[in-house]
VEXMISE-760697 format. One record per residue (C-alpha): residue in one letter; x, y, z. Coordinates in pm, whole numbers, padded with zeros to 5 digits, always signed. Example, Ala and Ser with C-alpha at 12.3 -4.5 7.8 and 13.67 -1.06 7.14 Angstrom:
2
A+01230-00450+00780 S+01367-00106+00714 
END
This chain:
519
M-00384+01694-01544 E-00426+01417-01796 K-00746+01231-01717 N-00703+00874-01583 R-00324+00888-01604 I-00177+00644-01350 I+00091+00785-01120 L+00123+00486-00881 S+00035+00124-00948 L+00042-00143-00677 K+00025-00509-00782 D-00017-00809-00550 I+00146-00641-00250 V+00206-00866+00053 V+00351-00712+00372 K+00460-00921+00671 F+00585-00849+01022 R+00793-01078+01243 V+00633-01062+01591 R+00759-01282+01875 S+00866-01574+01654 K+00536-01552+01461 M+00459-01393+01124 L+00176-01143+01089 T+00053-01083+00732 S-00063-00722+00751 I-00133-00664+00378 R-00267-00954+00171 N-00235-00939-00210 V-00348-00579-00257 S-00361-00429-00606 F-00486-00084-00707 D-00395+00221-00917 I-00371+00585-00810 Y-00439+00849-01075 D-00248+01171-01125 G-00415+01466-00950 E-00688+01267-00773 T-00769+01236-00403 L-00798+00872-00298 A-00941+00802+00048 I-00841+00476+00218 V-01089+00395+00494 G-01132+00119+00751 E-01122+00043+01123 S-00806+00072+01331 G-00574-00219+01254 S-00721-00283+00908 G-00389-00205+00735 K-00453+00148+00604 S-00135+00309+00736 V+00083+00005+00666 L-00034+00009+00304 T+00083+00368+00253 K+00406+00316+00449 T+00509+00057+00190 L+00523+00337-00069 T+00817+00507+00103 N+00961+00201+00280 M+00874+00341+00624 L+00776+00005+00771 E+00897-00080+01120 S+01226-00272+01138 N+01045-00606+01179 G+00832-00553+00867 Y+00907-00628+00502 I+00738-00644+00163 A+00722-01017+00090 S+00608-00982-00272 G+00451-00752-00529 S+00547-00439-00721 I+00491-00065-00677 M+00543+00131-00999 Y+00582+00510-00995 Y+00501+00689-01321 P+00614+01055-01318 N+00377+01294-01493 E+00482+01531-01773 E+00540+01815-01527 T+00786+01598-01330 Q+00963+01479-01645 N+01024+01843-01746 D+01128+01957-01398 P+01510+01994-01385 E+01503+01947-01005 A+01302+01622-01014 Y+01497+01306-00924 F+01266+01033-01056 K+01191+01119-01419 T+01130+00768-01552 E+00915+00470-01451 T+01052+00329-01124 N+00974+00014-00928 L+00981+00133-00566 I+01014-00225-00438 K+01382-00229-00537 F+01454+00035-00270 H+01303-00195-00009 R+01506-00492-00130 G+01827-00291-00134 A+01765-00135+00208 L+01697-00468+00384 T+01972-00536+00637 K+02152-00869+00653 D+01991-00924+00995 A+01645-00880+00840 R+01726-01128+00563 K+01861-01370+00822 S+01541-01329+01028 I+01320-01402+00724 K+01526-01713+00645 S+01523-01831+01007 Y+01145-01793+01037 N+01077-01985+00717 K+01314-02264+00820 S+01120-02300+01146 R+00793-02311+00942 V+00933-02599+00735 K+01060-02785+01042 K+00726-02763+01230 A+00527-02864+00921 K+00748-03170+00860 I+00706-03283+01221 Q+00326-03253+01188 I+00333-03445+00859 G+00528-03724+01029 I+00264-03751+01305 L-00021-03754+01051 N+00148-04021+00839 K+00161-04247+01146 Q-00213-04189+01199 I-00278-04287+00836 E-00073-04606+00882 Q-00293-04690+01181 N-00611-04608+00985 I-00696-04314+01216 D-00902-04035+01052 V-00735-04102+00714 E-00935-03854+00503 N-00886-03548+00730 S-00521-03640+00792 Q-00454-03652+00417 K-00616-03310+00367 T-00407-03165+00651 I-00088-03310+00498 E-00169-03141+00167 A-00220-02809+00347 L+00109-02851+00536 Q+00291-02934+00212 K+00161-02606+00066 E+00295-02431+00377 I+00638-02588+00321 N+00642-02487-00045 A+00539-02131+00045 A+00817-02106+00304 H+01081-02236+00060 Q+00954-02001-00212 E+00971-01698+00018 M+01328-01786+00116 A+01421-01827-00250 S+01264-01496-00353 F+01506-01308-00125 N+01811-01504-00249 R+02056-01371-00503 L+02085-01539-00841 S+02340-01821-00851 L+02653-01764-01059 K+02561-02064-01277 M+02215-01922-01359 R+02355-01572-01408 L+02593-01696-01677 K+02314-01891-01850 V+02073-01598-01877 K+02333-01326-01945 P+02314-01351-02330 L+01934-01338-02319 M+01936-01036-02086 K+02179-00852-02315 I+01928-00889-02601 L+01643-00758-02380 Q+01857-00465-02262 A+01932-00370-02622 N+01577-00409-02758 N+01329-00385-02465 D+01117-00635-02660 V+01075-01012-02625 S+01018-01043-03001 A+01395-01002-03039 L+01442-01341-02868 D+01447-01655-03080 E+01237-01959-02983 A+01540-02178-02912 T+01672-01930-02655 I+01329-01905-02490 D+01285-02284-02476 T+01637-02344-02340 T+01596-02083-02066 L+01251-02211-01965 A+01387-02566-01946 C+01669-02443-01726 L+01428-02260-01494 A+01200-02566-01476 Q+01486-02761-01316 E+01487-02524-01016 D+01270-02630-00723 Y+01215-02273-00605 L+01278-01954-00800 T+01432-01624-00695 E+01229-01309-00758 F+01424-01246-01078 E+01383-01605-01202 A+01007-01602-01133 K+00968-01277-01329 L+01183-01406-01616 Q+00983-01730-01633 E+00653-01538-01642 I+00772-01315-01930 L+00921-01601-02133 Q+00606-01812-02095 S+00402-01520-02230 A+00648-01477-02518 K+00630-01849-02600 A+00249-01832-02605 K+00273-01530-02841 E+00104-01312-02580 K+00180-00941-02556 V+00441-00854-02293 E+00407-00498-02162 L+00716-00278-02170 Q+00663-00214-01798 Q+00715-00585-01723 I+01042-00590-01916 K+01164-00279-01734 I+01091-00441-01397 L+01286-00750-01507 L+01581-00534-01617 E+01579-00358-01280 F+01591-00696-01103 W+01879-00796-01331 E+02072-00478-01248 Y+02015-00546-00877 Q+02140-00905-00912 N+02462-00792-01079 Q+02560-00540-00811 T+02717-00611-00472 Y+02513-00605-00151 F+02686-00286-00033 K+02638-00106-00364 N+02268-00197-00367 K+02229-00078-00007 Y+02409+00252-00077 Q+02197+00318-00388 A+01873+00225-00207 T+01955+00462+00080 K+02026+00746-00164 D+01707+00680-00362 L+01492+00660-00047 K+01614+01004+00064 K+01495+01145-00268 L+01170+00948-00257 R+01068+01057+00094 G+00962+01418+00092 G+01069+01514-00258 T+00839+01267-00434 I+00603+01136-00164 A+00546+01338+00155 T+00343+01232+00460 I+00133+01428+00711 F+00089+01220+01028 Q-00200+01210+01275 D-00004+01360+01564 P+00193+01668+01450 M+00432+01636+01743 T+00572+01313+01594 S+00704+01532+01310 L+00803+01843+01507 N+01101+01907+01734 P+00952+02061+02054 L+01270+02261+02121 L+01323+02412+01776 S+01125+02705+01634 V+00865+02610+01375 G+01014+02852+01122 E+01360+02700+01158 Q+01215+02349+01110 I+01057+02455+00779 S+01377+02636+00676 E+01588+02327+00749 V+01378+02121+00507 L+01404+02392+00240 R+01784+02412+00274 K+01817+02034+00249 H+01567+01963-00031 Q+01573+02289-00231 N+01940+02387-00168 L+01838+02739-00057 S+02058+02976+00143 H+01962+03063+00502 A+01807+03394+00397 E+01619+03239+00102 A+01497+02951+00319 K+01366+03190+00588 A+01178+03398+00331 E+01025+03088+00171 A+00939+02940+00514 I+00744+03255+00604 N+00571+03235+00265 L+00471+02872+00333 M+00344+02966+00679 K+00118+03221+00509 K+00008+02959+00253 V-00113+02733+00535 K-00284+03035+00694 I-00068+03092+01002 P-00165+03444+01116 N+00115+03701+01162 A+00367+03455+01011 E+00672+03688+01031 N+00636+03734+01408 R+00554+03367+01474 Y+00855+03233+01281 K+01059+03189+01601 D+00781+03034+01812 I+00832+02677+01935 P+00554+02417+01869 G+00436+02440+02231 K+00303+02791+02163 Y+00075+02660+01887 S-00265+02490+01915 G-00319+02140+01771 G-00469+02278+01451 M-00184+02528+01404 R+00077+02255+01458 Q-00092+02049+01189 R-00069+02348+00954 I+00307+02370+01023 V+00345+01998+00941 I+00160+02060+00613 A+00400+02349+00540 I+00699+02120+00604 A+00554+01861+00364 L+00502+02129+00095 A+00859+02255+00143 C+00981+01933-00024 K+00768+02001-00334 P+00618+01650-00339 R+00414+01499-00622 I+00211+01278-00387 L+00085+01382-00042 I-00018+01112+00207 C-00249+01243+00481 D-00250+00982+00761 E-00559+01071+00967 P-00452+01439+00993 T-00779+01554+01151 T-00852+01275+01402 A-00726+01463+01710 L-00895+01792+01613 D-01241+01927+01691 V-01503+01944+01416 T-01453+02313+01332 I-01073+02281+01299 Q-01122+01952+01112 A-01321+02132+00843 Q-01058+02409+00818 I-00772+02158+00773 L-00972+01965+00509 D-01045+02288+00322 L-00676+02381+00339 I-00569+02043+00195 K-00822+02083-00088 E-00691+02432-00173 L-00325+02328-00164 K-00397+02019-00376 V-00524+02242-00656 E-00252+02505-00617 Y+00037+02255-00613 N-00122+01999-00847 L-00087+01724-00587 T-00209+01366-00584 V-00352+01308-00235 I-00392+00979-00047 F-00619+01041+00252 I-00628+00779+00530 T-00916+00777+00779 H-01144+00549+00979 D-01433+00794+00941 L-01624+00786+00614 G-01792+01110+00717 V-01479+01324+00665 V-01417+01211+00307 A-01764+01287+00167 N-01650+01613+00013 I-01274+01568-00022 A-01219+01239-00209 D-01262+01151-00576 R-01240+00776-00506 V-01260+00559-00196 A-01093+00224-00115 V-01241+00034+00183 V-00980-00179+00363 Y-01048-00471+00597 A-00806-00733+00735 G-00528-00622+00500 Q-00735-00632+00181 I-00930-00384-00029 I-01283-00521-00003 E-01457-00243-00199 Y-01349+00049-00415 G-01529+00310-00621 T-01597+00678-00671 T-01723+00871-00370 H-02074+00853-00518 D-02042+00474-00566 I-01941+00414-00205 Y-02188+00651-00040 F-02496+00590-00252 N-02445+00238-00391 P-02232+00046-00134 Q-02222-00330-00194 H-02006-00491+00076 P-02167-00550+00419 Y-01855-00401+00584 T-01903-00077+00388 W-02269-00079+00496 A-02154-00115+00858 L-01904+00173+00831 L-02171+00398+00682 C-02430+00297+00943 A-02176+00389+01213 L-02173+00755+01099 P-02300+00965+01396 Q-02505+01176+01151 L-02735+00877+01097 G-02817+00839+01466 E-03177+00877+01585 K-03263+01080+01893 G-03319+00851+02191 E-03160+00548+02020 E-02816+00396+02066 L-02561+00474+01796 F-02483+00185+01563 S-02162-00009+01631 I-02005-00298+01441 A-02025-00617+01647 G-01721-00836+01711 T-01354-00773+01636 P-01137-00802+01323 P-00969-01142+01263 S-00617-01221+01379 L-00369-01164+01097 F-00129-01417+01249 N-00343-01698+01112 E-00448-01782+00758 I-00789-01628+00693 K-01042-01861+00533 G-01326-01721+00321 D-01449-01364+00365 P-01263-01212+00664 F-01575-01012+00762 A-01801-01320+00771 P-01793-01378+01154 R-01915-01019+01210 N-02157-01011+00916 E-02527-01070+00986 F-02578-01119+00609 A-02302-01383+00574 L-02368-01686+00350 A-02235-02037+00414 I-01977-01994+00136 D-01837-01682+00310 Y-01684-01908+00577 E-01518-02139+00323 V-01411-01957+00005 E-01262-01610-00038 P-01483-01407-00273 P-01334-01257-00592 M-01355-00886-00667 F-01687-00854-00852 E-01698-00566-01103 I-02014-00359-01056 S-01912-00089-01305 K-01591+00043-01461 T-01527+00246-01147 H-01678+00021-00879 G-01596-00326-00742 A-01654-00528-00423 K-01532-00860-00274 T-01857-01018-00155 W-02046-01334-00250 L-02370-01132-00228 L-02289-01006-00580 D-02283-01358-00722 P-02590-01411-00946 R-02676-01723-00743 A-02680-01537-00409 P-03010-01450-00238 K-03126-01089-00259 I-03042-00903+00061 K-03211-00586+00180 K-02959-00322+00287 P-02978-00176+00642 K-03256+00082+00681 Q-03008+00347+00808 L-02867+00373+00455 N-03203+00493+00318 K-03151+00842+00459 L-02775+00856+00388 H-02805+01069+00071 E-03009+01336+00247 T-02789+01339+00559 I-02455+01355+00376 S-02577+01628+00140 A-02687+01837+00438 S-02361+01793+00632 R-02082+01814+00374 V-01751+01858+00554 G-01568+02170+00444 E-01861+02344+00277 
END
């Protein structure tokens, strides 16, 4: 494994769900990198957006959900590039699969919702303008109008981003795109071409996704700034998508998603019975995956299925091949699900709370098994959990998620022994291991904010006993604590008062060291 080699890179991801004529923003401008061969734990309370974040990687969102903006780049490692059976051997923007797979009904729904946003905002602006004419609360009315105008612009921009490029614009940028396709370098473009194209784009009120990306790259080129090859490749992918028919894009996206799910990124879910057919033998279910993904014969698939059952430590695997899932315990079913995931030979394994429904002893066994298989198969693991206690000895890095945002990230040591965000403090204080005999266990007061509404300031502020006045007004930036550690909290601002961390954290080091899961 090459140290610090990125295998997945998420930039400015926004995920929305249409729920009863309202829009819920589940993931809000999330960016992070996942390194080849590491185990990244994503932690947070139920409803924080952990599972939705990982579902975006394989486009497994519910039918009413969609990725509104952002990019997800997959960078295959050297082993994948040299594997004759690997499907994705070059840098790939996984967002294009989502765009291609969107149904016409989904696109229509997105457009309809945004039109209703514009209509409601315009009605409110009309009412406020009448108040201003009558000298009623002029200052606040003006501020509200400005906010509503931003809402209108955002709605128009979202509609435009899902539109296809107009024929007129396609013809104008075609010569420029031919040069980029041939050279993969903006330095091959002359200044006149850049200026003409930028002027043309400036005339558009709202830009499509392709136009916005092209404008960003050309502005960097005009300013003599370096444009990464990755950015040009993303633009070329958008261009290819724009030049193909809707049906061709949908067919290609469906084909690519089949190769992405399982063969590149596999998922182990919390409840194994959501992945298993209760009427089919466990051995046959593993064999079916092997025949489909590895093109093995029935005899070869059966032999490999038994081998995988042994790998995940199913006792007497040959005799248990024909057992149905109902004859297995919860822990054994989870082992079968892990075997099915491994049958696809994935590069990335997503573990979506795989130990939540299991007792502590079986939990430790499953965690140990995942650790062993990670090393044997050279996997990159994304581990989702609401319990910081189970990741103490399995994760290399931890990302803490709250209200659809990463509010703190760092190495396991950073998060456990130098946490900086009050929400991370609260999660750590809630560990049962820190409880005192005769005292109530710590619980986080309040409830997470509604994601239907725009969140102002720090989303954790209403539940945070250490909240500052600014936390209710302005969203904090991600403060860099070290090269590996960052947190979104105003407490890290040099002007902020010094806050003493909760006393429960003082004995965290000793407690965690004494109760390592899996050791």
